[in-house]
C-alpha positions as CSV (number, residue, x, y, z in Angstrom):
1,M,-9.3,21.8,5.2
2,G,-10.2,20.9,1.6
3,N,-11.5,17.5,0.5
4,L,-8.3,16.7,-1.3
5,N,-6.2,17.5,1.7
6,R,-8.3,15.2,3.9
7,H,-7.7,12.4,1.5
8,V,-3.9,13.0,1.5
9,V,-3.9,13.1,5.3
10,F,-6.0,10.0,5.6
11,G,-3.7,8.2,3.1
12,V,-0.6,9.2,5.0
13,L,-2.1,8.0,8.3
14,L,-3.1,4.7,6.8
15,L,0.3,4.1,5.3
16,L,2.0,5.1,8.5
17,L,-0.1,2.6,10.4
18,L,0.8,-0.1,7.9
19,A,4.4,0.8,8.1
20,M,4.4,0.4,11.8
21,L,2.9,-3.0,11.5
22,L,5.4,-4.2,8.9
23,P,7.9,-5.5,11.5
24,C,5.1,-7.6,13.0
25,S,4.1,-9.2,9.7
26,G,7.4,-11.0,9.2
27,A,8.4,-8.8,6.2
28,V,11.7,-9.6,4.6
29,N,13.0,-6.1,5.1
30,P,11.0,-4.2,7.7
31,K,13.1,-1.1,6.9
32,E,11.6,-0.9,3.4
33,F,7.9,-0.2,2.6
34,R,7.1,-1.3,-1.0
35,I,4.0,0.3,-2.5
36,G,2.3,-0.6,-5.7
37,Y,0.3,2.0,-7.5
38,Q,-1.5,2.7,-10.8
39,K,-1.5,5.9,-12.8
40,A,-4.9,6.9,-11.7
41,A,-6.1,9.9,-9.7
42,N,-5.9,8.5,-6.3
43,T,-4.2,9.3,-3.0
44,L,-1.1,7.1,-3.7
45,V,-0.3,9.1,-6.8
46,L,-0.5,12.3,-4.8
47,L,1.6,10.9,-2.0
48,K,4.3,9.8,-4.4
49,A,4.3,13.1,-6.3
50,Q,4.5,15.2,-3.1
51,G,7.0,12.9,-1.4
52,T,5.0,13.2,1.9
53,L,5.3,9.6,2.8
54,E,9.0,9.4,2.3
55,Q,9.5,12.5,4.5
56,R,7.4,11.0,7.3
57,L,9.0,7.6,7.3
58,R,12.6,8.7,6.8
59,P,13.1,9.6,10.5
60,L,11.9,6.1,11.4
61,G,14.6,4.5,9.1
62,I,12.0,3.2,6.6
63,E,12.7,3.6,2.9
64,V,9.7,3.8,0.6
65,T,9.9,2.1,-2.8
66,W,7.2,2.7,-5.5
67,S,6.3,0.2,-8.2
68,E,3.9,1.2,-11.0
69,F,1.4,-1.4,-12.2
70,T,-0.7,-1.2,-15.3
71,A,-3.9,-2.4,-13.7
72,G,-5.5,-3.9,-10.5
73,P,-5.0,-7.6,-11.3
74,Q,-1.3,-7.1,-11.9
75,L,-1.0,-5.2,-8.7
76,L,-2.8,-7.9,-6.8
77,E,-0.4,-10.5,-8.3
78,G,2.5,-8.3,-7.0
79,L,1.0,-8.6,-3.5
80,N,0.5,-12.3,-4.0
81,V,4.2,-13.0,-4.9
82,G,5.5,-10.6,-2.3
83,S,7.0,-7.9,-4.5
84,I,5.0,-5.2,-2.8
85,D,3.7,-4.7,0.7
86,F,0.7,-2.4,-0.1
87,G,-1.3,-1.2,-3.0
88,Y,-4.7,0.2,-3.9
89,V,-7.1,-1.3,-6.5
90,G,-10.7,-0.8,-7.3
91,E,-13.6,-2.9,-6.2
92,V,-13.7,-5.5,-9.0
93,P,-10.1,-6.9,-9.1
94,P,-10.2,-8.3,-5.6
95,I,-13.4,-10.2,-6.4
96,F,-11.8,-12.0,-9.3
97,A,-8.6,-12.6,-7.3
98,L,-10.6,-14.2,-4.5
99,A,-12.5,-16.3,-7.0
100,A,-9.3,-17.5,-8.6
101,D,-7.7,-18.1,-5.2
102,I,-4.9,-15.6,-6.0
103,I,-5.5,-13.9,-2.7
104,N,-7.3,-15.4,0.3
105,T,-7.8,-12.4,2.6
106,S,-8.4,-8.7,2.5
107,I,-6.4,-6.1,4.4
108,D,-9.1,-5.5,7.0
109,R,-9.0,-9.1,8.0
110,S,-5.3,-9.7,7.8
111,M,-4.1,-6.8,10.1
112,K,-3.2,-8.1,13.5
113,L,-1.5,-6.2,16.3
114,C,1.6,-7.8,17.8
């Protein structure tokens, strides 16, 4: 399996795990998974272009909605105000967001099983 395919598979598995946890998180609409992305060469752009995530979540009754953001800080603000459920940013924007108290936790610390 090529390196690119591994990244796509890993991204799909990660997003499926998050989608399964959405009903536990008190989401407004657990049947909708709102993803924020940037126009960069990352796994989310590939998943959106290929439609893989939509195909995998459709049988579960979950609709995927994509929102494009111009940069990481704007994407983090989207997470903060609740307009998206998931997004990927680089290493620096979360540091500034934490310092400005825009976000107070990272995904690895906020995931809890029901």
